[in-house]
N, CA, C and O atoms as CSV, one atom per row, in Angstrom:
chain,resi,resn,atom,element,x,y,z
A,1,UNK,N,N,-111.329,87.714,135.836
A,1,UNK,CA,C,-112.239,87.124,136.804
A,1,UNK,C,C,-111.985,87.707,138.193
A,1,UNK,O,O,-112.916,87.934,138.965
A,2,UNK,N,N,-110.677,87.950,138.503
A,2,UNK,CA,C,-110.369,88.448,139.840
A,2,UNK,C,C,-110.860,89.860,140.142
A,2,UNK,O,O,-111.296,90.096,141.269
A,3,UNK,N,N,-110.819,90.809,139.220
A,3,UNK,CA,C,-111.397,92.072,139.556
A,3,UNK,C,C,-112.927,92.003,139.877
A,3,UNK,O,O,-113.464,92.776,140.670
A,4,UNK,N,N,-113.564,91.051,139.220
A,4,UNK,CA,C,-115.041,90.948,139.418
A,4,UNK,C,C,-115.317,90.461,140.792
A,4,UNK,O,O,-116.408,90.728,141.295
A,5,UNK,N,N,-114.401,89.747,141.472
A,5,UNK,CA,C,-114.677,89.306,142.837
A,5,UNK,C,C,-114.702,90.447,143.860
A,5,UNK,O,O,-115.174,90.317,144.990
A,6,UNK,N,N,-114.145,91.606,143.368
A,6,UNK,CA,C,-114.160,92.748,144.223
A,6,UNK,C,C,-115.284,93.739,143.870
A,6,UNK,O,O,-115.953,94.319,144.724
A,7,UNK,N,N,-115.443,93.891,142.485
A,7,UNK,CA,C,-116.368,94.839,142.033
A,7,UNK,C,C,-117.836,94.333,142.242
A,7,UNK,O,O,-118.686,95.136,142.627
A,8,UNK,N,N,-118.140,93.100,142.013
A,8,UNK,CA,C,-119.527,92.565,142.155
A,8,UNK,C,C,-120.051,92.814,143.563
A,8,UNK,O,O,-121.097,93.440,143.735
A,9,UNK,N,N,-119.358,92.347,144.535
A,9,UNK,CA,C,-119.922,92.431,145.955
A,9,UNK,C,C,-120.119,93.927,146.346
A,9,UNK,O,O,-121.142,94.277,146.934
A,10,UNK,N,N,-119.157,94.786,146.024
A,10,UNK,CA,C,-119.292,96.207,146.411
A,10,UNK,C,C,-120.530,96.785,145.613
A,10,UNK,O,O,-121.323,97.511,146.211
A,11,UNK,N,N,-120.700,96.507,144.392
A,11,UNK,CA,C,-121.757,97.010,143.636
A,11,UNK,C,C,-123.079,96.518,144.141
A,11,UNK,O,O,-124.065,97.255,144.121
A,12,UNK,N,N,-123.124,95.303,144.589
A,12,UNK,CA,C,-124.413,94.694,145.027
A,12,UNK,C,C,-124.702,95.292,146.408
A,12,UNK,O,O,-125.857,95.638,146.659
A,13,UNK,N,N,-123.733,95.437,147.318
A,13,UNK,CA,C,-124.003,96.015,148.660
A,13,UNK,C,C,-124.442,97.454,148.483
A,13,UNK,O,O,-125.412,97.867,149.117
A,14,UNK,N,N,-123.770,98.237,147.648
A,14,UNK,CA,C,-124.175,99.599,147.419
A,14,UNK,C,C,-125.479,99.796,146.598
A,14,UNK,O,O,-126.045,100.886,146.520
A,15,UNK,N,N,-125.914,98.662,145.993
A,15,UNK,CA,C,-127.083,98.714,145.083
A,15,UNK,C,C,-126.915,99.742,143.957
A,15,UNK,O,O,-127.768,100.575,143.652
A,16,UNK,N,N,-125.750,99.593,143.392
A,16,UNK,CA,C,-125.338,100.499,142.244
A,16,UNK,C,C,-126.210,100.161,140.951
A,16,UNK,O,O,-126.176,99.054,140.414
A,17,UNK,N,N,-126.969,101.192,140.521
A,17,UNK,CA,C,-127.788,100.904,139.405
A,17,UNK,C,C,-127.009,100.746,138.061
A,17,UNK,O,O,-127.533,100.178,137.103
A,18,UNK,N,N,-125.791,101.243,138.012
A,18,UNK,CA,C,-124.906,101.054,136.793
A,18,UNK,C,C,-123.963,99.960,136.859
A,18,UNK,O,O,-123.056,99.886,136.029
A,19,UNK,N,N,-124.104,99.087,137.797
A,19,UNK,CA,C,-123.234,97.916,137.935
A,19,UNK,C,C,-123.027,97.168,136.720
A,19,UNK,O,O,-121.876,96.880,136.393
A,20,UNK,N,N,-124.141,96.775,135.922
A,20,UNK,CA,C,-123.924,96.000,134.703
A,20,UNK,C,C,-123.061,96.701,133.667
A,20,UNK,O,O,-122.389,96.023,132.889
A,21,UNK,N,N,-123.048,98.111,133.618
A,21,UNK,CA,C,-122.282,98.774,132.690
A,21,UNK,C,C,-120.723,98.698,132.832
A,21,UNK,O,O,-119.978,98.858,131.865
A,22,UNK,N,N,-120.297,98.452,134.058
A,22,UNK,CA,C,-118.815,98.228,134.251
A,22,UNK,C,C,-118.429,96.768,134.452
A,22,UNK,O,O,-117.251,96.412,134.458
A,23,UNK,N,N,-119.449,95.938,134.617
A,23,UNK,CA,C,-119.125,94.488,134.817
A,23,UNK,C,C,-119.200,93.779,133.466
A,23,UNK,O,O,-118.425,92.853,133.226
A,24,UNK,N,N,-120.100,94.181,132.585
A,24,UNK,CA,C,-120.325,93.581,131.318
A,24,UNK,C,C,-119.020,93.541,130.384
A,24,UNK,O,O,-118.714,92.496,129.810
A,25,UNK,N,N,-118.294,94.660,130.257
A,25,UNK,CA,C,-117.061,94.592,129.434
A,25,UNK,C,C,-115.996,93.540,130.034
A,25,UNK,O,O,-115.292,92.852,129.295
A,26,UNK,N,N,-115.945,93.482,131.345
A,26,UNK,CA,C,-115.029,92.477,131.812
A,26,UNK,C,C,-115.442,91.063,131.616
A,26,UNK,O,O,-114.635,90.215,131.235
A,27,UNK,N,N,-116.765,90.781,131.887
A,27,UNK,CA,C,-117.330,89.529,131.757
A,27,UNK,C,C,-117.411,89.038,130.288
A,27,UNK,O,O,-117.196,87.862,129.993
A,28,UNK,N,N,-117.722,89.970,129.402
A,28,UNK,CA,C,-117.695,89.481,128.014
A,28,UNK,C,C,-116.323,89.211,127.452
A,28,UNK,O,O,-116.109,88.264,126.696
A,29,UNK,N,N,-115.373,90.093,127.849
A,29,UNK,CA,C,-113.885,89.887,127.452
A,29,UNK,C,C,-113.412,88.653,127.997
A,29,UNK,O,O,-112.713,87.938,127.279
A,30,UNK,N,N,-113.720,88.266,129.271
A,30,UNK,CA,C,-113.325,86.990,129.906
A,30,UNK,C,C,-113.967,85.746,129.199
A,30,UNK,O,O,-113.386,84.664,129.120
A,31,UNK,N,N,-115.107,85.971,128.738
A,31,UNK,CA,C,-115.882,84.875,128.029
A,31,UNK,C,C,-115.187,84.514,126.729
A,31,UNK,O,O,-114.968,83.340,126.430
A,32,UNK,N,N,-114.825,85.599,125.917
A,32,UNK,CA,C,-114.063,85.418,124.713
A,32,UNK,C,C,-112.751,84.727,124.867
A,32,UNK,O,O,-112.411,83.806,124.126
A,33,UNK,N,N,-111.996,85.202,125.875
A,33,UNK,CA,C,-110.659,84.630,126.120
A,33,UNK,C,C,-110.807,83.197,126.578
A,33,UNK,O,O,-110.052,82.352,126.097
A,34,UNK,N,N,-111.751,82.845,127.500
A,34,UNK,CA,C,-112.009,81.532,128.044
A,34,UNK,C,C,-112.398,80.556,126.886
A,34,UNK,O,O,-111.961,79.407,126.817
A,35,UNK,N,N,-113.225,81.094,126.016
A,35,UNK,CA,C,-113.709,80.209,124.891
A,35,UNK,C,C,-112.540,79.926,123.936
A,35,UNK,O,O,-112.389,78.806,123.449
A,36,UNK,N,N,-111.734,80.929,123.678
A,36,UNK,CA,C,-110.464,80.746,122.788
A,36,UNK,C,C,-109.600,79.740,123.439
A,36,UNK,O,O,-109.095,78.860,122.743
A,37,UNK,N,N,-109.373,79.792,124.775
A,37,UNK,CA,C,-108.501,78.825,125.413
A,37,UNK,C,C,-109.129,77.457,125.365
A,37,UNK,O,O,-108.419,76.486,125.108
A,38,UNK,N,N,-110.326,77.331,125.580
A,38,UNK,CA,C,-111.024,76.022,125.553
A,38,UNK,C,C,-110.964,75.369,124.119
A,38,UNK,O,O,-110.757,74.166,123.960
A,39,UNK,N,N,-111.153,76.231,123.126
A,39,UNK,CA,C,-111.065,75.692,121.728
A,39,UNK,C,C,-109.693,75.253,121.410
A,39,UNK,O,O,-109.506,74.275,120.686
A,40,UNK,N,N,-108.604,76.024,121.988
A,40,UNK,CA,C,-107.249,75.643,121.785
A,40,UNK,C,C,-106.958,74.224,122.398
A,40,UNK,O,O,-106.317,73.348,121.816
A,41,UNK,N,N,-107.510,74.113,123.643
A,41,UNK,CA,C,-107.239,72.812,124.350
A,41,UNK,C,C,-107.860,71.679,123.648
A,41,UNK,O,O,-107.260,70.605,123.611
A,42,UNK,N,N,-109.044,71.826,123.072
A,42,UNK,CA,C,-109.810,70.754,122.404
A,42,UNK,C,C,-109.354,70.593,120.962
A,42,UNK,O,O,-109.914,69.794,120.211
A,43,UNK,N,N,-108.304,71.378,120.569
A,43,UNK,CA,C,-107.730,71.328,119.244
A,43,UNK,C,C,-108.749,71.595,118.183
A,43,UNK,O,O,-108.653,71.017,117.101
A,44,UNK,N,N,-109.700,72.418,118.422
A,44,UNK,CA,C,-110.683,72.817,117.337
A,44,UNK,C,C,-110.254,73.981,116.546
A,44,UNK,O,O,-110.811,74.247,115.482
A,45,UNK,N,N,-109.221,74.734,117.051
A,45,UNK,CA,C,-108.617,75.797,116.286
A,45,UNK,C,C,-107.120,75.556,116.423
A,45,UNK,O,O,-106.662,74.999,117.420
A,46,UNK,N,N,-106.361,75.977,115.417
A,46,UNK,CA,C,-104.956,75.818,115.444
A,46,UNK,C,C,-104.180,76.758,116.402
A,46,UNK,O,O,-104.544,77.926,116.537
A,47,UNK,N,N,-103.210,76.300,117.006
A,47,UNK,CA,C,-102.359,77.163,117.922
A,47,UNK,C,C,-101.402,77.987,117.037
A,47,UNK,O,O,-100.459,77.470,116.436
A,48,UNK,N,N,-101.695,79.270,116.995
A,48,UNK,CA,C,-100.941,80.195,116.071
A,48,UNK,C,C,-99.645,80.750,116.771
A,48,UNK,O,O,-98.704,81.175,116.102
A,49,UNK,N,N,-99.638,80.727,118.111
A,49,UNK,CA,C,-98.579,81.269,118.884
A,49,UNK,C,C,-97.738,80.075,119.528
A,49,UNK,O,O,-98.146,79.547,120.563
A,50,UNK,N,N,-96.643,79.682,118.952
A,50,UNK,CA,C,-95.849,78.672,119.611
A,50,UNK,C,C,-95.327,79.068,120.941
A,50,UNK,O,O,-94.732,80.134,121.097
A,51,UNK,N,N,-95.541,78.229,121.897
A,51,UNK,CA,C,-95.079,78.490,123.290
A,51,UNK,C,C,-93.650,78.020,123.393
A,51,UNK,O,O,-93.457,76.808,123.311
A,52,UNK,N,N,-92.591,78.859,123.569
A,52,UNK,CA,C,-91.288,78.364,123.572
A,52,UNK,C,C,-90.874,78.392,125.094
A,52,UNK,O,O,-89.938,77.683,125.465
A,53,UNK,N,N,-91.511,79.146,125.926
A,53,UNK,CA,C,-91.179,79.117,127.401
A,53,UNK,C,C,-92.400,78.786,128.088
A,53,UNK,O,O,-93.461,79.350,127.819
A,54,UNK,N,N,-92.273,77.766,129.091
A,54,UNK,CA,C,-93.348,77.509,129.955
A,54,UNK,C,C,-94.245,76.386,129.380
A,54,UNK,O,O,-93.858,75.675,128.452
A,55,UNK,N,N,-95.390,76.262,129.930
A,55,UNK,CA,C,-96.403,75.232,129.598
A,55,UNK,C,C,-97.243,75.719,128.332
A,55,UNK,O,O,-97.755,76.838,128.355
A,56,UNK,N,N,-97.382,74.896,127.249
A,56,UNK,CA,C,-98.200,75.326,126.208
A,56,UNK,C,C,-99.677,75.473,126.545
A,56,UNK,O,O,-100.170,74.831,127.473
A,57,UNK,N,N,-100.380,76.308,125.803
A,57,UNK,CA,C,-101.819,76.602,126.083
A,57,UNK,C,C,-102.699,75.371,125.767
A,57,UNK,O,O,-103.839,75.273,126.221
A,58,UNK,N,N,-102.145,74.454,124.990
A,58,UNK,CA,C,-103.016,73.291,124.672
A,58,UNK,C,C,-102.856,72.131,125.747
A,58,UNK,O,O,-103.452,71.062,125.610
A,59,UNK,N,N,-102.104,72.371,126.716
A,59,UNK,CA,C,-101.943,71.379,127.789
A,59,UNK,C,C,-103.218,71.290,128.650
A,59,UNK,O,O,-103.704,72.332,129.088
A,60,UNK,N,N,-103.750,70.170,128.897
A,60,UNK,CA,C,-104.903,69.914,129.737
A,60,UNK,C,C,-104.460,69.313,131.074
A,60,UNK,O,O,-104.009,68.170,131.141
A,61,UNK,N,N,-104.600,70.122,132.146
A,61,UNK,CA,C,-104.140,69.573,133.442
A,61,UNK,C,C,-105.259,68.800,134.157
A,61,UNK,O,O,-105.017,67.761,134.771
A,62,UNK,N,N,-106.466,69.319,134.067
A,62,UNK,CA,C,-107.660,68.718,134.816
A,62,UNK,C,C,-108.724,68.487,133.786
A,62,UNK,O,O,-109.005,69.387,132.995
A,63,UNK,N,N,-109.336,67.315,133.755
A,63,UNK,CA,C,-110.481,67.040,132.882
A,63,UNK,C,C,-111.449,66.142,133.616
A,63,UNK,O,O,-111.090,65.195,134.316
A,64,UNK,N,N,-112.779,66.529,133.395
A,64,UNK,CA,C,-113.811,65.719,134.054
A,64,UNK,C,C,-114.828,65.386,132.976
A,64,UNK,O,O,-115.181,66.253,132.177
A,65,UNK,N,N,-115.287,64.201,132.937
A,65,UNK,CA,C,-116.245,63.675,132.002
A,65,UNK,C,C,-115.647,63.847,130.560
A,65,UNK,O,O,-116.455,63.883,129.632
A,66,UNK,N,N,-114.436,63.947,130.311
A,66,UNK,CA,C,-113.905,64.031,128.987
A,66,UNK,C,C,-113.937,65.358,128.234
A,66,UNK,O,O,-113.350,65.500,127.162
A,67,UNK,N,N,-114.638,66.322,128.824
A,67,UNK,CA,C,-114.723,67.642,128.163
A,67,UNK,C,C,-114.711,68.821,129.038
A,67,UNK,O,O,-114.566,69.929,128.521
A,68,UNK,N,N,-114.856,68.696,130.372
A,68,UNK,CA,C,-114.851,69.823,131.293
A,68,UNK,C,C,-113.414,70.095,131.751
A,68,UNK,O,O,-112.835,69.314,132.507
A,69,UNK,N,N,-112.841,71.228,131.277
A,69,UNK,CA,C,-111.565,71.587,131.701
A,69,UNK,C,C,-111.665,72.868,132.498
A,69,UNK,O,O,-112.773,73.335,132.763
A,70,UNK,N,N,-110.507,73.474,132.904
A,70,UNK,CA,C,-110.558,74.707,133.674
A,70,UNK,C,C,-111.003,75.902,132.762
A,70,UNK,O,O,-111.762,76.744,133.242
A,71,UNK,N,N,-110.573,76.013,131.491
A,71,UNK,CA,C,-111.135,77.053,130.677
A,71,UNK,C,C,-112.581,76.948,130.438
A,71,UNK,O,O,-113.255,77.966,130.282
A,72,UNK,N,N,-113.133,75.683,130.398
A,72,UNK,CA,C,-114.551,75.444,130.227
A,72,UNK,C,C,-115.274,75.995,131.399
A,72,UNK,O,O,-116.263,76.712,131.243
A,73,UNK,N,N,-114.781,75.662,132.643
A,73,UNK,CA,C,-115.391,76.128,133.877
A,73,UNK,C,C,-115.385,77.731,133.955
A,73,UNK,O,O,-116.364,78.365,134.351
A,74,UNK,N,N,-114.206,78.312,133.546
A,74,UNK,CA,C,-114.138,79.721,133.448
A,74,UNK,C,C,-115.072,80.359,132.451
A,74,UNK,O,O,-115.597,81.443,132.706
A,75,UNK,N,N,-115.297,79.706,131.306
A,75,UNK,CA,C,-116.264,80.110,130.286
A,75,UNK,C,C,-117.674,80.118,130.845
A,75,UNK,O,O,-118.450,81.051,130.638
A,76,UNK,N,N,-117.977,79.049,131.558
A,76,UNK,CA,C,-119.305,78.875,132.175
A,76,UNK,C,C,-119.589,80.006,133.214
A,76,UNK,O,O,-120.671,80.591,133.228
A,77,UNK,N,N,-118.590,80.286,134.072
A,77,UNK,CA,C,-118.737,81.250,135.097
A,77,UNK,C,C,-118.975,82.617,134.485
A,77,UNK,O,O,-119.866,83.355,134.906
A,78,UNK,N,N,-118.148,82.954,133.463
A,78,UNK,CA,C,-118.318,84.229,132.829
A,78,UNK,C,C,-119.619,84.362,132.061
A,78,UNK,O,O,-120.160,85.464,131.979
A,79,UNK,N,N,-120.160,83.247,131.475
A,79,UNK,CA,C,-121.473,83.307,130.849
A,79,UNK,C,C,-122.518,83.539,131.900
A,79,UNK,O,O,-123.448,84.305,131.646
A,80,UNK,N,N,-122.436,82.940,133.054
A,80,UNK,CA,C,-123.461,83.124,134.123
A,80,UNK,C,C,-123.458,84.559,134.628
A,80,UNK,O,O,-124.498,85.183,134.841
A,81,UNK,N,N,-122.187,85.070,134.817
A,81,UNK,CA,C,-122.094,86.489,135.228
A,81,UNK,C,C,-122.739,87.450,134.123
A,81,UNK,O,O,-123.507,88.362,134.431
A,82,UNK,N,N,-122.394,87.190,132.932
A,82,UNK,CA,C,-122.934,88.019,131.854
A,82,UNK,C,C,-124.479,87.943,131.771
A,82,UNK,O,O,-125.162,88.957,131.631
A,83,UNK,N,N,-124.982,86.740,131.862
A,83,UNK,CA,C,-126.421,86.589,131.866
A,83,UNK,C,C,-127.159,87.299,133.000
A,83,UNK,O,O,-128.214,87.908,132.826
A,84,UNK,N,N,-126.505,87.174,134.227
A,84,UNK,CA,C,-127.111,87.898,135.346
A,84,UNK,C,C,-127.046,89.414,135.235
A,84,UNK,O,O,-127.963,90.112,135.667
A,85,UNK,N,N,-126.002,89.904,134.677
A,85,UNK,CA,C,-125.918,91.343,134.518
A,85,UNK,C,C,-126.857,91.825,133.408
A,85,UNK,O,O,-127.452,92.897,133.519
A,86,UNK,N,N,-126.986,91.051,132.365
A,86,UNK,CA,C,-128.040,91.406,131.344
A,86,UNK,C,C,-129.384,91.315,131.849
A,86,UNK,O,O,-130.203,92.167,131.507
A,87,UNK,N,N,-129.713,90.353,132.646
A,87,UNK,CA,C,-131.114,90.241,133.210
A,87,UNK,C,C,-131.329,91.370,134.277
A,87,UNK,O,O,-132.427,91.920,134.358
A,88,UNK,N,N,-130.354,91.696,135.041
A,88,UNK,CA,C,-130.433,92.792,136.081
A,88,UNK,C,C,-130.562,94.105,135.343
A,88,UNK,O,O,-131.266,94.982,135.844
A,89,UNK,N,N,-129.953,94.313,134.216
A,89,UNK,CA,C,-130.049,95.530,133.491
A,89,UNK,C,C,-131.470,95.666,132.880
A,89,UNK,O,O,-132.004,96.771,132.787
A,90,UNK,N,N,-132.055,94.555,132.477
A,90,UNK,CA,C,-133.368,94.525,131.798
A,90,UNK,C,C,-134.450,94.748,132.744
A,90,UNK,O,O,-135.456,95.378,132.417
A,91,UNK,N,N,-134.267,94.209,134.014
A,91,UNK,CA,C,-135.320,94.242,135.001
A,91,UNK,C,C,-135.544,95.744,135.465
A,91,UNK,O,O,-136.670,96.167,135.728
A,92,UNK,N,N,-134.448,96.488,135.544
A,92,UNK,CA,C,-134.540,97.843,136.047
A,92,UNK,C,C,-134.941,98.694,134.832
A,92,UNK,O,O,-135.098,99.909,134.954
């Protein structure tokens, strides 16, 4: 997510026509990782990597309405970025 905060504004200001081509791999990869982390937290898939040091990936620090966690918010943001890039690619 952090590289996108630099890449997107620069690409938008420069009106770069190939912006979706280098943003989409990052946003799709982030979507997959965020979905995996969310499914781990909701215990819908088993945790195959035991965390011996630090906080386990299944720990939920913040929860709203019983299902909105930080990985869910990240997943939503990546999906919005992906949809905007696909729509922008399609319009041109």
